[in-house]
C-alpha positions as CSV (number, residue, x, y, z in Angstrom):
1,X,-13.3,-26.1,-33.2
2,X,-11.9,-27.1,-36.6
3,X,-8.3,-27.3,-37.8
4,X,-8.8,-26.4,-41.4
5,X,-7.0,-23.1,-41.0
6,X,-3.8,-24.5,-39.7
7,X,-0.9,-24.9,-42.2
8,X,1.6,-27.6,-41.5
9,X,5.2,-26.7,-42.0
10,X,7.2,-28.4,-44.7
11,X,10.4,-30.4,-44.0
12,X,12.4,-27.6,-45.5
13,X,10.8,-25.2,-43.1
14,X,12.0,-27.4,-40.2
15,X,15.7,-27.3,-41.1
16,X,17.6,-27.5,-37.9
17,X,19.8,-24.6,-39.0
18,X,16.7,-22.4,-38.9
19,X,15.8,-23.3,-35.3
20,X,17.3,-21.2,-32.6
21,X,18.0,-23.1,-29.4
22,X,17.3,-21.8,-25.9
23,X,20.6,-20.8,-24.5
24,X,21.9,-21.9,-21.1
25,X,23.3,-18.9,-19.2
26,X,27.0,-19.0,-18.4
27,X,27.6,-20.0,-14.7
28,X,28.1,-17.1,-12.3
29,X,29.8,-17.1,-8.9
30,X,27.4,-17.5,-6.0
31,X,28.3,-14.2,-4.4
32,X,27.8,-12.3,-7.6
33,X,24.3,-13.9,-8.0
34,X,23.5,-13.1,-4.3
35,X,24.6,-9.5,-4.8
36,X,22.3,-9.1,-7.8
37,X,19.4,-10.6,-5.9
38,X,20.0,-8.4,-2.9
39,X,20.3,-5.3,-5.1
40,X,17.0,-6.0,-6.9
41,X,15.3,-6.7,-3.5
42,X,16.6,-3.7,-1.5
43,X,17.9,-1.2,-4.1
44,X,15.6,-1.4,-7.1
45,X,16.0,2.4,-7.6
46,X,19.8,2.2,-7.5
47,X,20.3,5.2,-5.2
48,X,24.1,5.0,-5.4
49,X,24.1,5.6,-9.2
50,X,24.5,9.3,-8.7
51,X,27.7,8.9,-6.7
52,X,29.6,7.0,-9.5
53,X,32.6,8.7,-11.0
54,X,32.2,11.8,-8.8
55,X,35.0,13.5,-6.8
56,X,34.9,13.2,-3.0
57,X,33.6,16.8,-2.5
58,X,30.7,16.2,-5.0
59,X,29.8,13.0,-3.2
60,X,29.6,14.8,0.1
61,X,27.3,17.4,-1.4
62,X,25.2,14.6,-3.0
63,X,25.0,12.7,0.2
64,X,23.8,15.8,2.1
65,X,21.2,16.4,-0.6
66,X,20.0,12.8,-0.4
67,X,19.3,12.9,3.3
68,X,18.4,16.6,3.4
69,X,16.6,17.5,0.2
70,X,16.4,21.1,1.4
71,X,20.0,21.6,0.3
72,X,18.9,20.6,-3.2
73,X,15.9,23.0,-3.7
74,X,16.9,25.8,-1.4
75,X,19.7,27.2,-3.7
76,X,17.1,27.4,-6.5
77,X,14.4,29.0,-4.4
78,X,12.9,32.2,-5.9
79,X,10.6,35.0,-4.8
80,X,7.8,33.6,-6.9
81,X,8.1,30.3,-5.0
82,X,8.1,32.2,-1.7
83,X,4.8,34.0,-2.5
84,X,3.1,30.7,-3.4
85,X,4.5,28.9,-0.3
86,X,3.6,31.8,2.0
87,X,-0.1,31.7,0.9
88,X,-0.2,27.9,1.1
89,X,1.5,27.9,4.5
90,X,-0.9,30.4,6.0
91,X,-3.8,28.6,4.5
92,X,-2.9,25.2,5.9
93,X,-2.0,26.8,9.3
94,X,-5.6,28.0,9.5
95,X,-6.7,24.3,9.1
96,X,-3.8,22.8,11.2
97,X,-4.6,24.8,14.4
98,X,-8.2,23.7,14.9
99,X,-7.5,20.2,13.6
100,X,-4.4,19.8,15.8
101,X,-6.5,20.7,18.9
102,X,-9.3,18.4,17.8
103,X,-7.2,15.3,17.1
104,X,-5.3,15.7,20.4
105,X,-8.6,15.6,22.2
106,X,-9.5,12.5,20.1
107,X,-6.2,10.9,21.4
108,X,-7.2,11.7,25.0
109,X,-4.2,14.0,25.2
110,X,-4.0,17.7,26.3
111,X,-5.2,19.9,23.4
112,X,-2.0,21.9,23.4
113,X,-0.1,18.8,22.1
114,X,-1.9,19.1,18.8
115,X,-0.3,22.5,18.4
116,X,3.1,21.2,19.6
117,X,2.8,18.4,17.0
118,X,2.2,21.0,14.2
119,X,5.3,22.9,15.0
120,X,8.5,20.7,15.3
121,X,7.6,17.8,12.9
122,X,6.8,20.1,9.9
123,X,10.2,21.8,10.4
124,X,12.0,18.4,10.4
125,X,10.0,17.2,7.4
126,X,10.7,20.4,5.4
127,X,14.5,19.6,5.7
128,X,14.3,15.9,5.0
129,X,11.1,15.2,3.0
130,X,11.1,14.7,-0.7
131,X,7.5,15.7,-1.3
132,X,6.6,19.3,-2.2
133,X,2.9,18.9,-1.3
134,X,2.8,16.9,1.9
135,X,1.5,19.0,4.8
136,X,2.6,17.4,8.1
137,X,0.5,17.1,11.3
138,X,-1.5,14.8,13.4
139,X,-4.1,12.4,11.9
140,X,-7.5,11.2,13.2
141,X,-6.8,7.5,12.7
142,X,-3.5,7.6,14.4
143,X,-5.0,9.6,17.3
144,X,-7.8,7.1,17.7
145,X,-5.4,4.1,17.6
146,X,-3.2,5.7,20.2
147,X,-6.2,6.4,22.5
148,X,-7.7,2.9,22.2
149,X,-4.5,0.9,22.5
150,X,-2.9,2.9,25.3
151,X,-6.3,3.3,27.0
152,X,-6.5,-0.4,27.6
153,X,-3.3,-0.2,29.8
154,X,-3.7,3.2,31.4
155,X,-6.9,5.2,32.1
156,X,-6.2,8.7,30.7
157,X,-8.6,10.3,33.2
158,X,-7.3,8.6,36.3
159,X,-3.6,8.7,35.4
160,X,-3.2,11.4,32.7
161,X,0.6,12.0,33.3
162,X,1.5,8.3,32.7
163,X,-0.8,8.2,29.6
164,X,0.9,11.3,28.2
165,X,4.4,9.8,28.8
166,X,3.3,6.5,27.1
167,X,2.0,8.6,24.1
168,X,5.5,10.1,23.8
169,X,7.1,6.7,24.1
170,X,4.8,5.1,21.5
171,X,5.6,8.0,19.1
172,X,9.4,7.4,19.7
173,X,9.0,3.7,18.8
174,X,6.9,4.5,15.8
175,X,9.6,6.9,14.6
176,X,12.3,4.3,15.1
177,X,10.4,1.7,13.1
178,X,9.7,4.2,10.3
179,X,13.3,5.4,10.1
180,X,14.6,1.8,10.2
181,X,12.4,0.7,7.4
182,X,13.8,3.5,5.3
183,X,17.5,3.1,6.3
184,X,17.4,-0.7,5.7
185,X,15.4,-0.4,2.5
186,X,12.4,-2.4,3.8
187,X,9.7,-0.2,2.5
188,X,8.2,-3.0,0.5
189,X,6.7,-4.3,3.9
190,X,4.2,-1.4,3.8
191,X,3.1,-2.7,0.4
192,X,1.4,-5.6,2.1
193,X,-1.3,-3.1,3.0
194,X,-3.2,-3.2,-0.3
195,X,-5.2,-0.3,-1.7
196,X,-8.4,-2.2,-0.9
197,X,-7.3,-2.9,2.7
198,X,-6.5,0.7,3.2
199,X,-9.8,2.0,1.8
200,X,-11.7,-0.4,4.1
201,X,-9.6,0.3,7.1
202,X,-9.6,4.1,6.8
203,X,-13.4,4.0,6.1
204,X,-14.0,1.9,9.2
205,X,-11.7,4.1,11.4
206,X,-13.4,7.2,10.1
207,X,-16.8,5.7,11.0
208,X,-15.7,4.9,14.5
209,X,-14.1,8.4,14.9
210,X,-17.4,10.0,13.9
211,X,-19.4,7.9,16.3
212,X,-17.1,8.8,19.1
213,X,-17.7,12.5,18.6
214,X,-21.3,11.9,19.8
215,X,-19.8,12.3,23.3
216,X,-19.0,16.0,22.6
217,X,-22.0,16.6,20.3
218,X,-24.4,15.3,23.0
219,X,-22.5,16.9,25.8
220,X,-21.8,13.7,27.7
221,X,-19.2,13.6,30.4
222,X,-18.8,9.9,30.8
223,X,-18.1,7.8,27.7
224,X,-16.8,4.4,26.7
225,X,-13.1,4.0,25.9
226,X,-13.9,1.2,23.5
227,X,-13.9,1.9,19.7
228,X,-16.4,-0.6,18.4
229,X,-19.9,0.6,17.3
230,X,-21.8,-1.6,19.7
231,X,-20.0,-0.2,22.8
232,X,-20.3,3.4,21.5
233,X,-24.1,3.0,20.8
234,X,-24.6,1.4,24.2
235,X,-22.8,4.3,25.9
236,X,-24.9,6.8,24.0
237,X,-28.3,5.3,24.5
238,X,-27.8,4.4,28.2
239,X,-27.3,8.1,29.0
240,X,-30.2,9.6,27.2
241,X,-31.1,11.5,30.3
242,X,-27.8,13.4,30.1
243,X,-28.1,14.6,26.5
244,X,-27.7,18.3,26.1
245,X,-29.9,19.8,23.3
246,X,-27.9,23.0,23.3
247,X,-24.7,21.1,22.5
248,X,-26.4,18.9,19.9
249,X,-28.0,21.9,18.0
250,X,-24.6,23.7,18.0
251,X,-22.8,20.6,16.8
252,X,-25.3,19.9,13.9
253,X,-25.1,23.6,12.8
254,X,-21.4,23.6,12.6
255,X,-21.2,20.2,10.8
256,X,-23.7,21.5,8.3
257,X,-21.6,24.7,7.8
258,X,-18.4,22.7,7.3
259,X,-20.0,20.3,4.8
260,X,-21.6,23.1,2.9
261,X,-18.2,25.0,2.5
262,X,-16.5,21.7,1.4
263,X,-19.2,21.1,-1.2
264,X,-18.9,24.7,-2.5
265,X,-15.1,24.4,-2.7
266,X,-15.4,21.1,-4.6
267,X,-17.8,22.7,-7.1
268,X,-15.7,25.9,-7.4
269,X,-12.0,24.8,-7.0
270,X,-10.7,28.3,-7.3
271,X,-12.5,29.0,-3.9
272,X,-10.6,26.2,-2.2
273,X,-9.7,28.6,0.6
274,X,-13.4,28.7,1.7
275,X,-13.2,25.1,2.8
276,X,-9.7,25.5,4.2
277,X,-10.7,28.5,6.4
278,X,-14.0,27.0,7.5
279,X,-12.6,25.1,10.6
280,X,-10.8,28.2,12.0
281,X,-13.9,30.2,11.2
282,X,-16.0,27.7,13.2
283,X,-13.6,27.9,16.1
284,X,-13.8,31.7,16.1
285,X,-17.6,31.8,15.8
286,X,-18.1,29.1,18.4
287,X,-15.8,30.8,20.9
288,X,-17.6,34.2,20.4
289,X,-21.0,32.5,20.8
290,X,-20.0,30.8,24.0
291,X,-18.3,33.9,25.4
292,X,-21.3,36.2,24.8
293,X,-24.0,33.7,25.8
294,X,-22.1,32.0,28.7
295,X,-23.1,28.7,27.1
296,X,-20.5,26.9,29.2
297,X,-22.9,27.3,32.1
298,X,-25.7,25.5,30.1
299,X,-23.9,22.2,29.3
300,X,-21.7,23.3,26.5
301,X,-18.2,22.1,27.3
302,X,-15.2,24.3,26.4
303,X,-11.4,23.6,26.0
304,X,-10.4,25.8,29.0
305,X,-7.0,27.2,29.6
306,X,-4.2,26.4,27.1
307,X,-0.7,27.4,28.4
308,X,1.5,29.7,26.4
309,X,5.0,28.8,25.2
310,X,6.8,26.5,22.8
311,X,7.3,22.8,23.1
312,X,8.9,21.8,26.4
313,X,11.4,18.9,26.3
314,X,10.0,15.4,26.9
315,X,13.0,13.1,26.4
316,X,13.1,12.4,30.1
317,X,9.4,11.5,30.1
318,X,9.8,8.4,27.9
319,X,8.8,5.2,29.6
320,X,11.2,2.3,29.3
321,X,10.1,0.1,32.1
322,X,7.9,-3.0,32.2
323,X,5.0,-3.5,31.8
324,X,4.2,-0.2,30.1
325,X,7.1,-0.4,27.6
326,X,5.5,-3.5,25.9
327,X,2.3,-1.5,25.3
328,X,4.2,1.5,24.0
329,X,6.2,-0.7,21.6
330,X,3.0,-2.4,20.3
331,X,1.2,0.9,19.9
332,X,4.2,2.5,18.2
333,X,4.6,-0.3,15.7
334,X,1.0,-0.4,14.6
335,X,0.4,3.4,14.5
336,X,3.8,3.8,12.8
337,X,2.9,1.5,10.0
338,X,-0.5,3.1,9.5
339,X,0.9,6.6,9.6
340,X,3.7,5.6,7.2
341,X,1.2,4.0,4.7
342,X,-1.0,7.1,4.7
343,X,1.9,9.6,4.4
344,X,3.6,7.8,1.5
345,X,0.3,7.2,-0.3
346,X,-0.7,10.8,0.0
347,X,2.8,12.0,-1.1
348,X,2.8,9.8,-4.1
349,X,-0.7,10.8,-5.1
350,X,0.1,14.5,-5.3
351,X,3.6,13.8,-6.8
352,X,1.8,12.0,-9.7
353,X,-0.4,15.1,-10.2
354,X,2.6,17.4,-10.5
355,X,4.7,14.8,-12.5
356,X,7.6,14.5,-10.1
357,X,9.1,11.5,-8.2
358,X,9.3,11.0,-4.4
359,X,11.7,8.4,-2.9
360,X,9.7,6.1,-0.6
361,X,12.7,5.2,1.5
362,X,13.7,8.8,2.0
363,X,10.1,9.6,3.0
364,X,10.3,6.8,5.6
365,X,13.5,8.3,7.0
366,X,12.0,11.8,7.1
367,X,8.7,10.8,8.7
368,X,10.6,8.5,11.2
369,X,13.1,11.2,12.2
370,X,10.4,13.9,12.7
371,X,8.5,11.5,15.0
372,X,11.7,10.6,17.0
373,X,12.5,14.3,17.4
374,X,8.8,15.0,18.1
375,X,8.8,12.5,20.9
376,X,11.6,14.4,22.5
377,X,9.7,17.7,22.3
378,X,6.2,17.0,23.6
379,X,4.8,15.9,20.2
380,X,2.8,12.8,19.4
381,X,2.4,10.8,16.2
382,X,2.5,13.0,13.0
383,X,2.4,12.1,9.3
384,X,1.0,13.7,6.1
385,X,-2.8,13.7,6.4
386,X,-4.8,13.8,3.1
387,X,-7.1,16.8,4.0
388,X,-4.2,19.1,5.0
389,X,-2.1,18.0,2.0
390,X,-5.0,18.6,-0.4
391,X,-5.4,22.1,0.9
392,X,-1.6,22.7,0.5
393,X,-1.8,21.3,-3.0
394,X,-4.8,23.4,-4.0
395,X,-3.2,26.5,-2.4
396,X,-0.4,26.3,-5.0
397,X,2.5,25.3,-2.8
398,X,5.8,25.0,-4.7
399,X,8.2,23.4,-2.2
400,X,8.2,22.0,1.3
401,X,8.8,25.5,2.6
402,X,5.0,25.8,3.0
403,X,5.5,23.5,6.1
404,X,8.0,26.0,7.5
405,X,5.4,28.8,7.1
406,X,2.8,26.7,8.8
407,X,5.2,25.9,11.6
408,X,6.0,29.6,12.1
409,X,2.2,30.4,12.2
410,X,1.7,27.7,14.8
411,X,4.7,29.0,16.8
412,X,3.2,32.5,16.9
413,X,-0.1,31.0,18.1
414,X,1.7,29.1,20.9
415,X,3.5,32.2,22.0
416,X,0.7,34.8,21.8
417,X,-2.8,33.4,20.9
418,X,-3.5,30.3,23.0
419,X,-5.6,32.3,25.6
420,X,-8.1,33.0,22.8
421,X,-9.0,29.3,22.6
422,X,-10.3,29.2,26.2
423,X,-13.9,29.5,25.2
424,X,-13.7,27.2,22.2
425,X,-16.5,24.7,22.6
426,X,-15.6,21.0,22.3
427,X,-18.6,20.4,20.1
428,X,-17.0,22.6,17.4
429,X,-13.9,20.5,17.6
430,X,-16.1,17.4,17.3
431,X,-17.8,19.0,14.2
432,X,-14.4,19.6,12.6
433,X,-13.4,16.0,13.1
434,X,-16.7,14.6,11.8
435,X,-16.6,16.8,8.6
436,X,-13.0,15.7,8.0
437,X,-13.7,12.0,8.6
438,X,-16.8,12.0,6.3
439,X,-14.3,12.9,3.5
440,X,-12.2,9.9,4.4
441,X,-15.0,7.4,3.8
442,X,-14.5,6.8,0.1
443,X,-17.7,5.1,-1.0
444,X,-16.8,5.7,-4.7
445,X,-13.7,3.6,-4.3
446,X,-15.7,0.8,-2.7
447,X,-18.2,0.8,-5.7
448,X,-15.2,0.8,-8.0
449,X,-13.7,-2.2,-6.2
450,X,-17.1,-4.1,-6.5
451,X,-17.2,-3.5,-10.3
452,X,-13.6,-4.4,-10.9
453,X,-12.5,-7.1,-8.4
454,X,-14.9,-8.9,-6.0
455,X,-12.0,-10.2,-4.0
456,X,-10.6,-6.7,-3.4
457,X,-14.1,-5.7,-2.4
458,X,-14.2,-8.5,0.1
459,X,-10.9,-7.4,1.6
460,X,-12.2,-3.8,1.8
461,X,-15.5,-4.8,3.5
462,X,-13.8,-7.2,5.9
463,X,-11.4,-4.5,7.0
464,X,-14.3,-2.1,7.5
465,X,-16.4,-4.6,9.5
466,X,-13.4,-5.6,11.6
467,X,-12.8,-2.0,12.6
468,X,-16.4,-1.0,13.1
469,X,-17.6,-4.2,15.0
470,X,-14.3,-5.2,16.6
471,X,-11.5,-2.7,17.0
472,X,-9.0,-0.8,14.9
473,X,-6.3,-3.4,15.6
474,X,-8.7,-6.3,14.6
475,X,-9.6,-4.5,11.4
476,X,-6.0,-4.0,10.6
477,X,-5.1,-7.6,11.2
478,X,-8.1,-8.8,9.1
479,X,-7.1,-6.5,6.2
480,X,-3.5,-7.6,6.2
481,X,-4.4,-11.3,6.7
482,X,-6.8,-11.4,3.8
483,X,-4.4,-9.4,1.6
484,X,-1.6,-11.8,2.4
485,X,-4.0,-14.8,1.8
486,X,-4.6,-13.4,-1.6
487,X,-0.9,-13.2,-2.4
488,X,-0.5,-16.8,-1.2
489,X,-3.4,-17.9,-3.4
490,X,-1.8,-16.3,-6.4
491,X,1.4,-18.2,-5.6
492,X,-0.2,-21.5,-4.6
493,X,-2.8,-21.6,-7.4
494,X,-1.2,-20.1,-10.5
495,X,-3.3,-19.9,-13.7
496,X,-2.7,-22.5,-16.4
497,X,-4.2,-22.2,-19.9
498,X,-4.6,-24.3,-23.0
499,X,-3.3,-22.4,-26.1
500,X,-4.6,-22.6,-29.6
501,X,-3.5,-21.2,-32.9
502,X,-5.1,-17.9,-34.1
503,X,-6.2,-18.6,-37.7
504,X,-3.8,-17.5,-40.5
505,X,-1.0,-16.6,-38.1
506,X,1.8,-18.1,-36.0
507,X,0.3,-16.7,-32.8
508,X,-0.9,-19.0,-30.0
509,X,-3.3,-17.7,-27.3
510,X,-5.6,-18.8,-24.5
511,X,-8.6,-20.7,-26.0
512,X,-10.9,-19.2,-23.4
513,X,-10.0,-15.7,-24.3
514,X,-9.9,-16.3,-28.0
515,X,-12.7,-18.8,-29.0
516,X,-11.7,-18.6,-32.7
517,X,-8.3,-20.1,-31.9
518,X,-7.8,-23.7,-33.1
519,X,-6.7,-26.9,-31.4
520,X,-3.6,-28.5,-33.0
521,X,-4.3,-32.2,-33.8
522,X,-2.2,-34.5,-31.6
523,X,-0.7,-31.6,-29.6
524,X,-1.7,-30.1,-26.3
525,X,-0.2,-26.7,-25.6
526,X,-0.2,-25.4,-22.0
527,X,0.9,-22.1,-20.6
528,X,2.0,-21.7,-16.9
529,X,1.5,-18.2,-15.8
530,X,3.8,-18.0,-12.7
531,X,7.1,-19.1,-11.1
532,X,7.1,-22.7,-10.0
533,X,7.8,-23.0,-6.3
534,X,7.2,-25.6,-3.5
535,X,3.9,-23.9,-2.7
536,X,2.4,-24.6,-6.2
537,X,4.4,-27.6,-7.5
538,X,1.8,-30.2,-6.3
539,X,-1.1,-28.2,-7.7
540,X,0.6,-27.7,-11.1
541,X,1.4,-31.4,-11.3
542,X,-2.2,-32.3,-10.7
543,X,-3.5,-29.6,-13.0
544,X,-1.3,-30.5,-15.9
545,X,-2.4,-34.2,-15.5
546,X,-6.0,-33.1,-15.5
547,X,-5.4,-31.0,-18.7
548,X,-3.9,-34.1,-20.4
549,X,-6.9,-36.3,-19.3
550,X,-9.4,-33.7,-20.5
551,X,-7.6,-33.3,-23.9
552,X,-7.5,-37.1,-24.4
553,X,-11.2,-37.3,-23.5
554,X,-11.9,-34.5,-26.0
555,X,-10.0,-36.2,-28.7
556,X,-11.8,-39.5,-28.1
557,X,-15.1,-37.8,-28.3
558,X,-14.3,-36.2,-31.6
559,X,-12.6,-39.3,-33.0
560,X,-9.5,-37.4,-34.2
561,X,-5.8,-38.1,-34.1
562,X,-4.6,-39.3,-30.7
563,X,-2.6,-37.1,-28.4
564,X,1.2,-37.3,-29.0
565,X,2.9,-34.2,-27.7
566,X,2.5,-32.0,-24.6
567,X,4.0,-28.5,-25.1
568,X,4.5,-26.4,-22.0
569,X,5.0,-22.7,-22.6
570,X,7.2,-21.4,-19.8
571,X,7.7,-17.9,-20.9
572,X,6.0,-16.5,-17.7
573,X,8.0,-18.9,-15.4
574,X,10.5,-16.5,-14.1
575,X,12.0,-18.9,-11.5
576,X,11.9,-22.4,-10.3
577,X,13.0,-24.2,-7.1
578,X,14.0,-27.8,-6.5
579,X,10.3,-28.7,-5.8
580,X,9.4,-27.3,-9.1
581,X,12.1,-29.4,-10.9
582,X,10.9,-32.5,-9.1
583,X,7.4,-31.7,-10.4
584,X,8.7,-31.4,-14.0
585,X,10.4,-34.8,-13.5
586,X,7.2,-36.3,-12.3
587,X,5.2,-34.8,-15.2
588,X,7.8,-36.2,-17.7
589,X,7.5,-39.7,-16.2
590,X,3.7,-39.4,-16.4
591,X,3.7,-38.4,-20.1
592,X,6.3,-41.1,-20.8
593,X,4.0,-43.7,-19.3
594,X,1.2,-42.5,-21.6
595,X,3.5,-42.7,-24.6
596,X,3.7,-38.9,-25.1
597,X,6.5,-36.5,-25.5
598,X,7.1,-33.4,-23.2
599,X,8.2,-30.3,-25.0
600,X,9.3,-27.0,-23.2
601,X,9.1,-23.6,-24.7
602,X,11.2,-20.5,-23.7
603,X,12.2,-21.2,-20.1
604,X,13.9,-18.1,-18.6
605,X,17.6,-17.8,-17.8
606,X,17.2,-18.8,-14.1
607,X,15.0,-21.7,-15.1
608,X,17.4,-22.9,-17.8
609,X,20.3,-22.6,-15.4
610,X,18.6,-24.8,-12.8
611,X,17.2,-27.3,-15.3
612,X,20.7,-27.8,-16.6
613,X,22.3,-28.2,-13.2
614,X,19.7,-30.7,-12.2
615,X,20.3,-32.8,-15.4
616,X,16.7,-32.4,-16.4
617,X,17.7,-31.0,-19.8
618,X,19.6,-34.2,-20.4
619,X,16.6,-36.3,-19.4
620,X,14.2,-34.5,-21.8
621,X,16.8,-33.8,-24.5
622,X,17.7,-30.2,-25.5
623,X,16.1,-30.8,-28.9
624,X,12.8,-30.7,-27.1
625,X,13.3,-27.2,-25.8
626,X,12.3,-24.4,-28.2
627,X,12.3,-20.6,-28.2
628,X,8.7,-20.1,-29.4
629,X,5.5,-22.1,-29.4
630,X,5.4,-21.8,-33.2
631,X,8.8,-23.5,-33.5
632,X,7.7,-26.2,-31.1
633,X,4.4,-26.9,-32.9
634,X,6.2,-26.9,-36.2
635,X,8.7,-29.5,-35.0
636,X,6.0,-31.7,-33.5
637,X,3.9,-31.6,-36.6
638,X,6.9,-32.4,-38.7
639,X,7.5,-35.5,-36.6
640,X,3.8,-36.5,-36.6
641,X,3.7,-36.4,-40.4
642,X,7.1,-37.9,-41.0
643,X,6.9,-40.9,-38.7
644,X,4.2,-43.3,-37.5
645,X,2.3,-41.9,-34.5
646,X,2.6,-45.2,-32.6
647,X,6.4,-45.0,-32.7
648,X,6.8,-41.3,-31.9
649,X,9.4,-41.9,-29.3
650,X,11.4,-44.8,-30.6
651,X,15.1,-44.8,-31.2
652,X,14.5,-44.8,-35.0
653,X,12.6,-41.6,-34.7
654,X,15.3,-39.9,-32.6
655,X,17.9,-40.9,-35.2
656,X,15.6,-39.7,-38.0
657,X,15.1,-36.3,-36.2
658,X,18.8,-35.9,-35.6
659,X,19.4,-36.4,-39.3
660,X,16.8,-33.8,-40.4
């Protein structure tokens, strides 16, 4: 690349009075700096701002509204809102009842617990949640996790009572974790589950859930408790003599019916209620079919008796003794994180559609509280599932009151309608789960990841394969590990660029991105695109040295002016630690040995503060620190054309520059 388009500044243009120096921030007390850092880490949304300059009575009201948003929207509630929420609540109840029973069976728990978990938790969330669209209930992935993790410690068939009590205990610890993350403002921990990891993990879990429904679809009585595809397939194909064609035909018919209704509702959004009502319709049709044909006598398994009545207390059933408590804690922590990630992601998605904001920390407190209370009232893990929330959104809900309507509908079912589910075939519940899970496998998102970012695609596929061929926990660990590895790679291997001048401008950009940019004779301009920490200091030292070597080789090959100045653009360096300062000192010694001059451009306030305290600014000289690359290049070019290159760093030059 040529240099004909670069205009060298005149001496007048380099008058020192025209050059603005990079300021060193005034010193601040340690505790004030610590307070600012803690505030940015834990209180980025400044939740206490609304309490400033308010009387005590107003602060009390604001505090109640913060922890119980129902006190904020209830006084403004209108009849119009009530109509919308009533329709939405009844619609999601028609989906929640069959889904609740289905997911409880998936968790190897009594089916009635699915209804219990759709009664108390939605009432708690309606008071404390900040999302208008989230519809609360049990989820398939959480149910599968609970079944597989607790099932390794206690067999749900041989000891159902202990298994049930462990499920309540795990739900309690999940709620404690969720509420604690919100209270202590630690929600950023959930962000380590990247979008790619969640897509792969949820897709893998949905695949495993679908495969496990082969037990009910094929009418098998004995089935593996393992969640990996190999174990499931082995369990299926070693029992071919026990397959029931009646159950299989019934299951395939209902899966086809549910998928057709979903496809129709997607093509015709105004008929969203067709898809929403399909699960309950399937339950009714399946129950009538079994009742009139006595199919239960021909291998079609049914739910059986569901007892009437509201949630019995279960606080005395929690297990706090060894060795079961360890299993309950582990299960609660993992399922709690997954449920929290799903609930907040779903809530934020629909809030974005309706252009309102939800507070992630308040959501954690609300979801955690409802699970703690739920564990005391015979409920197991609940959150905001996407399918139910999507129905709530499409039904036109206006506030969280739709959850109250749903809870009332479930309450009436518990009090009066549970005997009607006696003849509901398990294969219908399996069909409901399969149809719901097929919607969770987001193949379009996987294709999008492949097109945009191959590493994200690797994270996604690794999580998926870990779940499908290992276990849900293994898939989760792989997803988090690869995501964290990527973060560490970003920190440990930051990007560095060689900058060139865009012709006929004072703009300097990456030469790889802008091929028309020009090298500046005798000057190497580097940009560091990340904070400098102990994790990347050694890499940056070696990379900068290699850039200098490559530039000197390039100059020798072209036979042009020798390299005299190395400019480091530090605009993107937001912070630096002692290892980073040591790295800069080593780089300076290296360039000094080569007879070059190191020049810094626009270090941030934290960087300048630490460079000043470490005396590095005295070593390099503040006259070699500039606000912009343009000023730095202008100063270096002025020196190159005013003094002999071989004496660029002599005392005479320094005196000459100080007199400019």
